[in-house]
N, CA, C and O atoms as a DFTB+ gen file, in Angstrom:
320 C
 N C O
     1  1     -31.777      26.197      -1.546
     2  2     -32.991      25.494      -1.164
     3  2     -32.874      23.998      -1.490
     4  3     -33.357      23.148      -0.743
     5  1     -32.227      23.700      -2.611
     6  2     -32.082      22.288      -2.972
     7  2     -31.194      21.558      -1.968
     8  3     -31.432      20.392      -1.654
     9  1     -30.171      22.247      -1.467
    10  2     -29.298      21.619      -0.486
    11  2     -30.048      21.328       0.804
    12  3     -29.864      20.267       1.400
    13  1     -30.871      22.236       1.234
    14  2     -31.655      22.024       2.453
    15  2     -32.574      20.819       2.259
    16  3     -32.684      19.965       3.138
    17  1     -33.222      20.759       1.116
    18  2     -34.108      19.644       0.816
    19  2     -33.332      18.323       0.809
    20  3     -33.810      17.318       1.336
    21  1     -32.138      18.325       0.212
    22  2     -31.325      17.120       0.170
    23  2     -30.886      16.708       1.582
    24  3     -30.926      15.526       1.927
    25  1     -30.473      17.672       2.385
    26  2     -30.063      17.363       3.758
    27  2     -31.232      16.840       4.589
    28  3     -31.050      15.937       5.405
    29  1     -32.412      17.386       4.396
    30  2     -33.592      16.891       5.115
    31  2     -33.913      15.455       4.715
    32  3     -34.279      14.641       5.562
    33  1     -33.781      15.146       3.440
    34  2     -34.019      13.772       2.987
    35  2     -32.982      12.821       3.562
    36  3     -33.324      11.715       3.980
    37  1     -31.710      13.236       3.589
    38  2     -30.663      12.401       4.180
    39  2     -30.890      12.206       5.669
    40  3     -30.686      11.108       6.187
    41  1     -31.306      13.249       6.357
    42  2     -31.603      13.146       7.782
    43  2     -32.763      12.189       8.025
    44  3     -32.706      11.367       8.939
    45  1     -33.808      12.288       7.218
    46  2     -34.955      11.388       7.365
    47  2     -34.538       9.938       7.119
    48  3     -34.955       9.038       7.848
    49  1     -33.725       9.715       6.104
    50  2     -33.254       8.354       5.819
    51  2     -32.385       7.840       6.959
    52  3     -32.491       6.677       7.347
    53  1     -31.519       8.711       7.502
    54  2     -30.647       8.294       8.607
    55  2     -31.446       7.968       9.862
    56  3     -31.051       7.088      10.627
    57  1     -32.545       8.648      10.087
    58  2     -33.374       8.384      11.261
    59  2     -34.237       7.140      11.093
    60  3     -34.471       6.415      12.060
    61  1     -34.708       6.888       9.889
    62  2     -35.606       5.763       9.649
    63  2     -34.845       4.456       9.435
    64  3     -35.359       3.390       9.774
    65  1     -33.663       4.512       8.895
    66  2     -32.899       3.305       8.576
    67  2     -32.709       2.374       9.781
    68  3     -32.934       1.172       9.640
    69  1     -32.305       2.870      10.954
    70  2     -32.161       1.957      12.106
    71  2     -33.483       1.279      12.489
    72  3     -33.491       0.115      12.889
    73  1     -34.579       1.996      12.369
    74  2     -35.880       1.405      12.694
    75  2     -36.215       0.273      11.723
    76  3     -36.748      -0.759      12.131
    77  1     -35.909       0.460      10.471
    78  2     -36.159      -0.581       9.466
    79  2     -35.294      -1.803       9.750
    80  3     -35.771      -2.935       9.667
    81  1     -34.032      -1.582      10.083
    82  2     -33.126      -2.694      10.374
    83  2     -33.595      -3.465      11.610
    84  3     -33.573      -4.696      11.620
    85  1     -34.016      -2.749      12.643
    86  2     -34.513      -3.410      13.865
    87  2     -35.776      -4.210      13.550
    88  3     -35.927      -5.337      14.022
    89  1     -36.677      -3.640      12.763
    90  2     -37.913      -4.344      12.396
    91  2     -37.598      -5.643      11.650
    92  3     -38.173      -6.687      11.957
    93  1     -36.697      -5.586      10.683
    94  2     -36.336      -6.785       9.919
    95  2     -35.676      -7.821      10.821
    96  3     -35.948      -9.015      10.694
    97  1     -34.810      -7.374      11.732
    98  2     -34.137      -8.307      12.645
    99  2     -35.138      -8.987      13.570
   100  3     -35.065     -10.199      13.773
   101  1     -36.064      -8.231      14.129
   102  2     -37.071      -8.810      15.030
   103  2     -37.974      -9.770      14.259
   104  3     -38.267     -10.862      14.745
   105  1     -38.413      -9.385      13.084
   106  2     -39.269     -10.267      12.279
   107  2     -38.543     -11.555      11.918
   108  3     -39.141     -12.631      11.923
   109  1     -37.260     -11.447      11.606
   110  2     -36.475     -12.633      11.251
   111  2     -36.297     -13.556      12.449
   112  3     -36.327     -14.777      12.291
   113  1     -36.114     -13.010      13.623
   114  2     -35.922     -13.830      14.816
   115  2     -37.226     -14.441      15.323
   116  3     -37.229     -15.564      15.828
   117  1     -38.321     -13.718      15.192
   118  2     -39.604     -14.210      15.710
   119  2     -40.239     -15.222      14.763
   120  3     -40.946     -16.124      15.212
   121  1     -40.001     -15.087      13.472
   122  2     -40.673     -15.943      12.502
   123  2     -40.450     -17.441      12.736
   124  3     -41.425     -18.192      12.701
   125  1     -39.218     -17.919      12.972
   126  2     -39.046     -19.362      13.209
   127  2     -39.771     -19.849      14.463
   128  3     -40.241     -20.986      14.508
   129  1     -39.860     -19.007      15.462
   130  2     -40.572     -19.384      16.689
   131  2     -42.054     -19.567      16.393
   132  3     -42.669     -20.535      16.841
   133  1     -42.620     -18.641      15.644
   134  2     -44.038     -18.734      15.299
   135  2     -44.316     -19.822      14.267
   136  3     -45.450     -20.281      14.134
   137  1     -43.299     -20.225      13.549
   138  2     -43.483     -21.235      12.502
   139  2     -43.942     -22.561      13.082
   140  3     -44.642     -23.319      12.410
   141  1     -43.566     -22.849      14.303
   142  2     -43.947     -24.110      14.904
   143  2     -45.350     -24.073      15.500
   144  3     -45.883     -25.113      15.886
   145  1     -45.943     -22.908      15.579
   146  2     -47.299     -22.787      16.141
   147  2     -48.384     -22.875      15.080
   148  3     -49.465     -23.403      15.341
   149  1     -48.110     -22.367      13.894
   150  2     -49.119     -22.385      12.830
   151  2     -48.559     -23.028      11.584
   152  3     -47.365     -22.921      11.304
   153  1     -49.408     -23.690      10.843
   154  2     -48.979     -24.381       9.621
   155  2     -48.605     -23.393       8.523
   156  3     -47.691     -23.663       7.743
   157  1     -49.300     -22.242       8.443
   158  2     -49.020     -21.281       7.374
   159  2     -47.612     -20.726       7.539
   160  3     -46.868     -20.617       6.564
   161  1     -47.245     -20.376       8.768
   162  2     -45.902     -19.863       9.002
   163  2     -44.861     -20.940       8.717
   164  3     -43.797     -20.658       8.165
   165  1     -45.176     -22.172       9.098
   166  2     -44.263     -23.269       8.834
   167  2     -44.063     -23.440       7.336
   168  3     -42.941     -23.641       6.871
   169  1     -45.141     -23.362       6.593
   170  2     -45.061     -23.502       5.139
   171  2     -44.210     -22.393       4.533
   172  3     -43.387     -22.643       3.653
   173  1     -44.413     -21.169       5.008
   174  2     -43.641     -20.038       4.509
   175  2     -42.165     -20.198       4.852
   176  3     -41.302     -19.957       4.007
   177  1     -41.869     -20.601       6.084
   178  2     -40.487     -20.766       6.511
   179  2     -39.795     -21.873       5.710
   180  3     -38.635     -21.728       5.326
   181  1     -40.501     -22.974       5.457
   182  2     -39.916     -24.064       4.673
   183  2     -39.711     -23.632       3.221
   184  3     -38.765     -24.079       2.572
   185  1     -40.584     -22.771       2.708
   186  2     -40.404     -22.257       1.356
   187  2     -39.156     -21.390       1.265
   188  3     -38.432     -21.444       0.271
   189  1     -38.901     -20.593       2.298
   190  2     -37.679     -19.786       2.324
   191  2     -36.460     -20.702       2.366
   192  3     -35.472     -20.461       1.673
   193  1     -36.534     -21.757       3.184
   194  2     -35.422     -22.712       3.261
   195  2     -35.209     -23.391       1.907
   196  3     -34.068     -23.607       1.498
   197  1     -36.292     -23.728       1.213
   198  2     -36.173     -24.323      -0.129
   199  2     -35.491     -23.359      -1.087
   200  3     -34.623     -23.753      -1.866
   201  1     -35.891     -22.086      -1.023
   202  2     -35.305     -21.086      -1.908
   203  2     -33.803     -20.960      -1.647
   204  3     -33.015     -20.848      -2.586
   205  1     -33.410     -20.977      -0.375
   206  2     -31.990     -20.876      -0.029
   207  2     -31.231     -22.101      -0.542
   208  3     -30.104     -21.977      -1.022
   209  1     -31.846     -23.282      -0.441
   210  2     -31.188     -24.511      -0.893
   211  2     -31.159     -24.625      -2.419
   212  3     -30.369     -25.394      -2.967
   213  1     -32.008     -23.870      -3.099
   214  2     -32.026     -23.909      -4.555
   215  2     -32.955     -24.956      -5.124
   216  3     -32.834     -25.310      -6.297
   217  1     -33.890     -25.467      -4.316
   218  2     -34.865     -26.428      -4.826
   219  2     -36.192     -25.694      -5.035
   220  3     -36.354     -24.583      -4.532
   221  1     -37.137     -26.281      -5.757
   222  2     -38.400     -25.589      -6.009
   223  2     -39.078     -25.153      -4.710
   224  3     -39.179     -25.926      -3.757
   225  1     -39.536     -23.913      -4.689
   226  2     -40.142     -23.345      -3.483
   227  2     -41.401     -24.129      -3.123
   228  3     -42.260     -24.370      -3.971
   229  1     -41.498     -24.518      -1.865
   230  2     -42.649     -25.259      -1.365
   231  2     -42.495     -26.764      -1.466
   232  3     -43.361     -27.499      -0.991
   233  1     -41.425     -27.241      -2.067
   234  2     -41.278     -28.685      -2.274
   235  2     -41.116     -29.436      -0.958
   236  3     -41.726     -30.490      -0.781
   237  1     -40.322     -28.927      -0.044
   238  2     -40.096     -29.626       1.228
   239  2     -41.388     -29.775       2.008
   240  3     -41.664     -30.841       2.559
   241  1     -42.191     -28.703       2.060
   242  2     -43.464     -28.760       2.778
   243  2     -44.383     -29.784       2.117
   244  3     -45.005     -30.598       2.800
   245  1     -44.466     -29.741       0.794
   246  2     -45.330     -30.675       0.079
   247  2     -44.886     -32.110       0.337
   248  3     -45.710     -32.982       0.614
   249  1     -43.582     -32.351       0.243
   250  2     -43.052     -33.701       0.409
   251  2     -43.310     -34.237       1.818
   252  3     -43.610     -35.418       1.995
   253  1     -43.193     -33.367       2.808
   254  2     -43.318     -33.820       4.197
   255  2     -44.766     -33.911       4.662
   256  3     -45.118     -34.836       5.395
   257  1     -45.620     -32.960       4.245
   258  2     -46.966     -32.898       4.821
   259  2     -48.085     -33.270       3.853
   260  3     -49.082     -33.860       4.269
   261  1     -47.943     -32.942       2.583
   262  2     -49.051     -33.171       1.657
   263  2     -48.895     -34.450       0.835
   264  3     -49.886     -35.119       0.542
   265  1     -47.683     -34.789       0.466
   266  2     -47.473     -35.961      -0.385
   267  2     -47.952     -37.259       0.259
   268  3     -48.579     -38.064      -0.429
   269  1     -47.685     -37.508       1.564
   270  2     -48.154     -38.776       2.147
   271  2     -49.667     -38.947       2.069
   272  3     -50.153     -40.038       1.770
   273  1     -50.421     -37.868       2.336
   274  2     -51.880     -37.990       2.253
   275  2     -52.332     -38.147       0.809
   276  3     -53.282     -38.882       0.534
   277  1     -51.671     -37.473      -0.108
   278  2     -52.028     -37.626      -1.518
   279  2     -51.746     -39.050      -1.994
   280  3     -52.532     -39.622      -2.750
   281  1     -50.639     -39.614      -1.558
   282  2     -50.320     -40.992      -1.946
   283  2     -51.330     -41.970      -1.359
   284  3     -51.690     -42.956      -2.002
   285  1     -51.788     -41.697      -0.133
   286  2     -52.827     -42.540       0.460
   287  2     -54.112     -42.466      -0.353
   288  3     -54.767     -43.482      -0.586
   289  1     -54.472     -41.252      -0.787
   290  2     -55.680     -41.086      -1.589
   291  2     -55.539     -41.802      -2.931
   292  3     -56.486     -42.429      -3.404
   293  1     -54.374     -41.710      -3.535
   294  2     -54.149     -42.383      -4.811
   295  2     -54.252     -43.893      -4.635
   296  3     -54.822     -44.581      -5.482
   297  1     -53.705     -44.408      -3.540
   298  2     -53.762     -45.856      -3.284
   299  2     -55.207     -46.287      -3.078
   300  3     -55.616     -47.340      -3.569
   301  1     -55.978     -45.490      -2.362
   302  2     -57.382     -45.834      -2.113
   303  2     -58.151     -45.846      -3.428
   304  3     -58.911     -46.780      -3.684
   305  1     -57.970     -44.833      -4.265
   306  2     -58.688     -44.779      -5.541
   307  2     -58.204     -45.902      -6.480
   308  3     -58.979     -46.427      -7.280
   309  1     -56.956     -46.250      -6.375
   310  2     -56.422     -47.300      -7.230
   311  2     -57.035     -48.654      -6.872
   312  3     -57.261     -49.486      -7.751
   313  1     -57.303     -48.875      -5.588
   314  2     -57.888     -50.142      -5.161
   315  2     -59.336     -50.274      -5.629
   316  3     -59.816     -51.390      -5.830
   317  1     -60.021     -49.185      -5.800
   318  2     -61.424     -49.261      -6.241
   319  2     -61.424     -49.683      -7.669
   320  3     -62.488     -49.821      -8.272
């Protein structure tokens, strides 16, 4: 009985594994395309790129999109 149970589990894993691989491949290919449509996806994609490069996660997005406006705000408050 244990062998049957083990074979059924192996069969289930063998059947599900290709579906999981296809899902991950499709998600990986579609994500960069969607990243240019929404800011949240862009932020997530840039965070992944930061992680791959070994720099703090989210730094590239902050530097490119948030830092310029923050510096403008700091300059405005500094002038007052």
